[in-house]
Phi, psi and omega in degrees: 000140180267137176277123182256171177300320178298322177296319178297316180299313179296322179295319178294319178300317183288329186260357179226180177271005184286146174283171179298319179297319179292323178295318178298315180298320180296311181296316180298318179295318179300311180294324180295319178297317179296315180299314180297319181295316179293322178299326181281356177093002180271155176275156176241117180245123179245109184304134179080357180239298180164189184226128173264125183241139174265127180234146177264131174254135180283164173298139183215163179277135179224187181220135176284116184293336180283318185256340183081002180287143174286148178206161176262128178267136183295155172294148181203170177249141178231162176248130175244159178231133175236119183285156180285165177298327179299311179294317180301317179295320179293320180295319183273001177076000000 
């Protein structure tokens, strides 16, 4: 099962004194801060959870899978995630 934004909101409502509207605002603000930080090219590190990193990928040669034609793929930025040792240990038992 996938954890959705709605699940996060409901979980915050259940575990705190916040109303649903306050929980929505909290989650939206949290995600907005992360998005703005990543857009500016900075990494986001959350202790005990992990690190979101922005990486630049160079222009590279690719292939169109439908036609088999060679093509150049544009340079782009991607976001990667590396979980913390704490999370890794919990996942692996």
